Phi, psi and omega in degrees: 000127182269097185295327184296340179279353180259006180212176178203179184300329181283356177250010180243126182233118184248139173056055179261150178267060177258130192247352180229161178301314183296322179297317178297311182299318181300316180294316181292320179294320177299321178294318177299322179293314181296330180275000175082016180276337179231154182255343183215104183299317183296316181294319180292319179299321178299320178297320179295315181293324177296321177293325178298330181286338183284312179197164183296138174254354170285139184250257178210171177056033177084003188267144170219142180231075174291152180202155181213139174254129184201151174291346178284348179271121182272330182208138181302136183209161179230128174243149185227143175224138170241117185260157183286324179237153184290155180269116185287330188262022180258113182287140182228156176290332172264110185303337181272357183292134176243105190291126176227341185237116189237122171256119177255122181256132176246123186235130174296143181302325181293343181249021185300325184267359182236283182303318182306304184290323179296317180295315178298316182296314182296313181295318180299316181297315182295316185289343177284345175278112187299322180295315179297315183297315181296319179297323182291308187284343179263012180302139182283329180209181185295323180296315179295324178297313182295324178294318178294322179297321182288322185270059178295136180287132179245120181275125178272099184295336183292340182275357182259135175265118183262139179277325179214167180230135173229163179241163182208157173233132174242140180198122173253168184298321180280336176074028183236248193301311185298326179301314183284321181291323176297320179297314181294323179296318179293317180296318180295315179297323178297318179299320181293330181269353184076026180238124181283122179246115178258121188246133173258126180263122176252087187244200183295339181262018182088203180275123178243147181054051181306134179291127183277166178298321179296318179294323178293319182297329182271348187283146178250354179194165179225140176248128173253103176255081189222146173262347175232169184297133178289143179277148175053047184292337183293349176297338188260019180309131176090351181269140170297147184217160163230149179240122180222168175291157185293334180280346186299320180299334180292340180253320190223046183298317180298315180297321180297317179297317179296320179293321179298328182273327188245330182224062183294159176288334181169199181241133175288127183253173181304135181091003179088005178281174180230139173265122185278142171271175179296337179272002181247030183296329179277359181295337179299310179294323178296317179295319180296316179298315180296323178296316179296317180297319178295315179300316179297319181302317180279340181279332185305312180300329178295312181296316181297313181297316180296313180299322179295316180296314179296318181298315179298318180298312183287320178294322176296321179296317181295329178295333177272001178071027181289138186284324183253170179296152185296342180287354179302129187299337183295337181282350180293336181241020181297143181291336177280113185296331179292316179297319178298316180296320178296322178301310183286334175294320176297318178294324177299316177298319178296323178294316178301318182300333179296337182269003180300308183289319176303319179292317179300308184291328179299314183277338170296311179293325179298320179297323182283315189243003185065208188303323179301338181272350189296305183294311177301323178297317179299318181293321176299320177294326177297321175297315182298327180278352179080017180295332180294325178295320179295315183286330180273353180072029180271117179276140177078011178293141185250109179291155184277349173067208189291331175295316177298320179298315178300310184295311183291325178295318179294315180298314180302317181295312185283330175292314179298320179296315180299313181296320182294326182276333188258341182270127178238127181236161174300149185302332179285346181249007185302325183296338181290332185295304182284335186266339186230304188291306184298307180296322181296310182292316182296315179296323177297317177299317179300315180298312183297313181297319180292318184291321186259343184235299189299302180299314179298320181297311182286333174294317178294320178300315181296316180297320179295321179290322175301314181296327178299317179294315182298317182293339183253017179298329181269003181285176179301155183304312184292322179297313180295321179298318180295319179299313180296318180298315180296316181292325179292318183279349189300310185230018169051064178092001180278193185298322179293316177302315182291325177296316177298322179295317181299314180292316183297315180295324177296317178296322180290322180298326178273005180057037178269317185211129183290169183268012185307308182297317180300312184294317180296319183288345175284317188267332185297311183300309182295325178292316180298315180293318178300318179296325180299323181290343179266321187275341189305317183292339178270327184281311183245010174064026175195165177278136177248356177247145177286172189295329177298312182290331177292325177297314183283343181300315179297319178297317179301317180299312181294314181296329179300321180291338176254021171066038174244108184276345186298340179298338181265000182299322177305329178292323176294317181295325180287325181204082186300316187298309181297310187295313182295315181301313181293321179299317181297315181292316181297316179296320180294315180299315180297319181294310181299318179300311182297316183291318178299323181279352173107014179285139178219129177229117181260345187265140180282061181229078183284342181293166187302329181286349176267351183297325179298343181276356181284137173284131185059061183301329180301322178291321177299316179296319178298319178299317178298314181298316180299310181296316181296314181295322178298312182296317181297309184290320179297316178300316182296309186289321179294313181292325177296318179297320179294321178296315180297321178297318179296318180295323179296323180291330183281343181290000000 
C-alpha cells in the first residue's frame, strides 16, 4: 500500500502549538475537508470520537493513530501532525506515552473491512521500525516527511540466518491496531535476536497470515499475545507457550521471546489445553481472567441487541401515552398494529436477554478447555438464565443469575479440560472423546451441581432475602429503604433483585411502603457505571476500564435511563466484589438522600418517562445524582488505585 498517495503537503502539519486532542483533531479534520477527502466534518469527527471510546489510540514513543470509518469519507486519506509539546489528554496503551506525533486516518465506510485494516496494518508495521520512525518524525519540512513516508524500510528476512523459529498469535478485543502492532513488535524483536517469529493476527478481519503446517513443524515455542481466547489453539499441541496481554510485546517483546524459549508457562496439550510448569502457578488466575474477558466480549452484542429491542418497544409505547409497560399482555391483541408490534418487539428483546448468560459461559468455558468446553458452558449458562424452569414448566423457579453463570462456566471449562487431558483412548476410538464422553460427562456434572447445589443455594439466598424484607416491614423508613435498595442493586435484574421487586410492589400495592427505594436502585447502578467509563480519562487522566467494558459502558448508561440494569452485568462478571460493593453503597446513598429530601414514588415506573410522576421530583433527581456520582467516582478511583498498585509491583 502506497501511503504517500493518501496524503499531501496540505495534510502534514509540523511543529504546531496544539495542546489538546480535540484541537489536533479539529485542525486535521478541517484540512481533510478542505482537500475534499470528507463531505461532512461533523459526521467524520463523531466517527473518530466513537472509535476513541472503544480503546486507546495512543501507542508508545510519542505516537498516536486515531482513525474513523464513515460514509462522510469520500476517499481514504492520512493526515499528520507533529506538535511542539506533548498532548496530556491523549490516552495510550503505554501509560508513560506522551503523544506528540499523530496520524489521523480517514476511511470510507464501504472500505471498512479492506482499506481500513490494510492501512492500519501497513502503517503499524512501518512505524515499528525505529530507523523509519525516527526519520519520519524528525523530518525538517513537509517535503522531507512525504519522502520519508514513501521510502519505508523493507527488511529482507531471507538475508537473516535464524537460529530457531517460534510462532505467535496476537489478538486484541477490538481486533485492529494493537493486534498488528504487537505482531510487528514480536517480529522485529525476533530479527534482532536472530530468532524467526511468525505471527498470525486474529483481528477484526478474521485470521490473517495463518500459520502453516510447515511453520508449525519447525517451531520450538508459541507466544499467545491475546486479550481474548485464541482461535484453533489445538494446532499448537506439544509446544512450550507463554500467555500475555496483547499490549505486552510493545513493551517487552524481547523478554517475551526469551521467556518462551527458556521459561515457558507450560506446554500446549491436546484439545488446546495447557500443562502448567512450576513457574506458571499464577496462570490459573490469568486463564480465568482471560476467560471472563472473552465471555464478556461475546456477550456484549447480546446485551446491546436486547436492550435496543426493549428500548424501542418501551419508547414507542411511551409515545402512544400507554400507562403500563409495553410488555402488558393486553397489548398482544391490540387493534393498533403498531402497538402490537411494539409489544412483541419488547418481548423479543427480553428473549434475546435470556441468551446473555449462555453465551458468556460458553466462551468462558471455551477459553479454559477450548472446543470441548463450549457446549457444556452454554448449557451451564442456560441454567443460570433459568431457561430450564421455563422449559420444564416450573412456576416460581429462581435462576442463579450471574453468580451461577460464573460458577457453572468455570466448572464446565475445568471439568471438560480435566477430562480432555486425562482420558486416553485407542486411536480407533478417539472420536468418542470430544463427541460423546467429554460433553456427556461434563453436562451430567453441570446438571448434578446445579440441581443439588447452585439452584438450592441461590434459592435459599433469595428466600432469606425475601424474609429479611418481610421481617423489616415495621422498621424505620430509612432502614427498610436501604434494605430494599441494596437487594435491588445486588444483582441487576437477577433473582435477588426480582425478589426485592416482588415484595416492594406488594407493599406499594397495599399502600404500606412506596417504591421510591426500589425505583432509584434500579437506575442508579447502570447509569453510574456507564458514566464512569466516560469520565475516567478526565478524572484520573487515563482509562481504568478495558476496551470491552468501555463499549458496554455507553449501553449501560442508556439502558439505565429506561430502567434496564442488565447492561452493567459485564462489570459484575469482570470484578464482582468491587462492582457489587460500590453499587450497594451508591444505591443506598441515593435512596436515603431522596427520601430525606421528601421524594415519594408509588408507581412501578422506574424508567425516565415515569419520573414526572414522582412527588418532589427535585428531591428524587438529587438522589439520582448523588448515587450516580458516587458509583462513577468510586469505580474510577478504586480501579485506578488497583492499576497503580499492579504497575508498582511490576517495576
